[in-house]
N, C-alpha and C positions, 0 to 999 in steps of 0.2 A: 372547334378549334379553341384552346385555352387563350384568351386574350389578357389575362391577368399576370402582367409581368413579376409582381412580387411573389405570387405563387409559384411561378415557374423558377424564379431564382432560389426560393426555398426547396425546390425539389432537386434542383442541381446540387445545392450545396449540402444537403442531408448526407452525413457520412454513412457508409456501409459499415455498420457496427459489427454485423457477423464476421465480415471479412477481416476487419481490424482485430477483433478477438481471436479469430484462427491464427493470425500472424502473432499475436501476443503470446498466445498459448504455445506456439512453437518456439519462441523465443525464450520463454521461462523455462520450458522443458529442455532446451538444448544444452544448457549448462548444468550446473549443480548449484542451484541458488541456496540450497540448505547449507552450504558451507559459510555463505554469508549471512544467512538468515539466524543461524545459530548464534552469531555474534551480537545479536539484538535482543536476546532473551531477556535482559534487564528490562527492557521497554514494557514487555508483557506484565512482568511481575509488578512494576510501578504503576501500570494501569489497573491491574487487579487490587492493588492496595488503595487507590485513589477512589475506585468505585465502591469498595467495601460493601459488595454484595452478599446477601445473607447465604450461607452455606445450604447447599441443596437446591439452589436456584437453577433454573433451565437457562443456560447460556449458549448462544450461537456465535461462533467465530467464523467471520466472512472472509473469504480470500486469505485463508489462515496460513498458506505457505506450507512450512514445515512445523507449524504448530507452536510458536512462542506463546501467543495468548492463550491458545488451547491448554498447553501444559500449566501455564501460570493459574488459570482458573480451576481446572482439575485438581491441582494440588491443594486447593481451597475447597474441596469437597463439593463441587457444583456439578451438575449434570451437563456435561459439554457436548455439543455437536460441532464436529469441525469440518468446514467445507472449504473447497477450492475447485477450480476448473482444470487444474493441472494434476492428473492423478499421480505422477511420479512424486510431487511434494506431498501429497496426502499419505503416501506410502512411508515417506520418510517421518512424518508426524506420528504415523500409527506405531512405527518401530521405536520411536522415543516413548510414547505412552505405554507401550508394552514393557519397555526396560524398566520403567518406574512402577509398574503395576497400577497403572491409571486406567479407569473404566471410562473410555471417550467412544462415541459414535462417529464414525468418518463417512462423509458423503460427498460425492462429486456434485458441484452445483455451480452455477453462473450466478455470480453477484447481481446481475440485472434481471434475473428471473428465479428468485429463490424458490425452491420446491416445498414450501412450507405454508401452513395456514396462517391467517391474519392473527396477530396477538398471541403467538405461539411461544414466545420466550420472554423470560423475565429480564434478560440482559442480551444485547447484540453488540459485539465487538470486532474490531479490526486493527491490527497493527501494520501500517505501511502496506496494506493490501487493497482494500476496497478503492482507495484513491487512484489506483490504476485502470479502473473500469472505464472505458471510452465515453459511455453514455451516463455521465455523472449525476444528472438529475435523477434518471431511472434508477441507479444504484442507490442513492440517497433515500428515494421513495420506498425501495424495497426494504432498507433497514428499518424505516419508520413503520412500514406495514406489518412485519413480522414481531415487532416488539409491542408488548402489551401495554395498555394505558398505566401509567404510573411506573413502568420500567424505565431501564436506562440503555442508552446507546453511548458506548465508549470507544474512542478512536485515537490512534497515534498516527499523525499525519506530518510529513515534511512540509517545511514553510517555503514560500516563494523566495524569502531573503536568505535562508540558511545555505549551507553547503550542498545539500542535495537538490535544493531549489536552483542554484547557480549551476550545478552540474547538469541538470535538465536543460538550461538555456545554452549552455555549452555545446551539448549534444545537438540542440535544434540549429546551431549555427552551422552544424557541418551536415546534418540530415534532417530535412523538413519533416515534421510531424505529419500525419494524416490530416487533410484538409477537414476543417470543422471541429477537430478534436482538440480540447483545451488542454492546458498544462496539469498533471496530476497535482503539483503543488498548490493549486487552487484550495484543495482540501485542508490546507494549512492556513488560508486567510480568514481572518476573522469576520469580515463583512460578507464573504461567501458562505460561511458556516452559518451565521445569523440569517442571511435571507433564504438559505435552503432548508435548514431546520426549524427555523423560528416558528412559522405557522403550526407546527406539531408539537411544540415544546412548551413546558411550564417554566424550566430554567436551562439556560446553556451556560457551561462553565468551561472557559478555555484558559489552560495553563501553559505557559511558555517552559519548555523543558529542552534539555540539551542530551545528546547521545555523542560520545565521543569516539570518532574513528581511529582505532589504533593499529597500524600496520608496521611491518618490519621497516619499510621506506616508502616514499611516495610512488617510486616504480613498482613496488610489490602490489600496492593498492590498484594502480591502473592494470597490472597482469591480472590480478584476481577478478576485478570487475569485469575486465574486457572478456575474459573467460566465462564467468558465472552469473553476472548480473544482466537479467534480461534486456533493460533498456540500452546498456553500454555495450553488451554483446551484440545486440541488433544493429546498433550504429556502427560499429567497427565492420560487421559483417556487409554493411551497404556500401562501404567505401573502397576505392582502389588503395594502393600501397601508399601513394602520396597523401590521400587524404587520411589514411590511418595514422601516418606519422603526424600529420597536422592536429588532429584530434588528441593523439597522446600529448603533444607538446601543449595544447591548451589545457588539458587536464592537469598536468603537472605545474602549469603556471597558476591555476586556480588553487591547487593544494598549496603551493608555495606561499600564496597571499594569505592563507589561513592557518598554516602549520605552526603549532606553538612548541614542537619538538626542537631540541637544539643539539640532538646526538645523532642526526642522519635517519631517524626514525619518523614515523608520521603520527601525528596527534592533533586531530582536526575536529573541534567542536561543531556539531551538526544540530542546529536548531530544529526542533519539531514541536507541534501543537498537541497537547493532549487534550481532547474534548470530550465532555460528558454531558449529554442531552438527556434530561429527565422528560420524558414524553407526558404530554397532557393527557 
């Protein structure tokens, strides 16, 4: 009989990451995230410019979605491998690459168990993707593992204090996250970044940046995210009608507190951290 209470507590609290990822996969695949993802294209372009990687470099895009960073790096003559665990999103990315005549390899892959050798890539990137992996430490370790010494890890992550970080907290007040799983917005916290990547890094550069969410109206944003954006779609699906109405009101109140548009439309600055890790 196990008489170690701390060990028993750890065993009880350990999240079922496989089950969580299965639910996440279903949520991201249920709508059409590509519609939202395409609006974020400028973030991939900005990251590619900041990293300034030599043309011809081997670049891995992790949790690539419909390929914003993939396209940005492929447009700069890199050899890009685009990965995600949602096949439908990879298919959208493939169509975008084909439309531009870009040579990109697409592979289904779990960010927490990347099917690549150690030190296989010159640069490993992710824009608003890997931050949603439930086992954050494992996902971060995988980014480090497949990046060669002297290579770069480039990330765009929503911050805890920014619009999407506040949206996550709003969702959490209505639908409790899985036990033991921390907020994705931790990936936008400088202290967490330093603690997580510092042991493997020569230099860590974190640049505060802003993406502005522009929609026809606040209600338009709620409708689009409710239908297409995985975490919001999943939250609405878990609530009854009264709960859905309450969540919608809280989302609209959050938008109203941040909206800088004065013509009935929505223009909300969304803070994110652009992270570039130079691996030791």
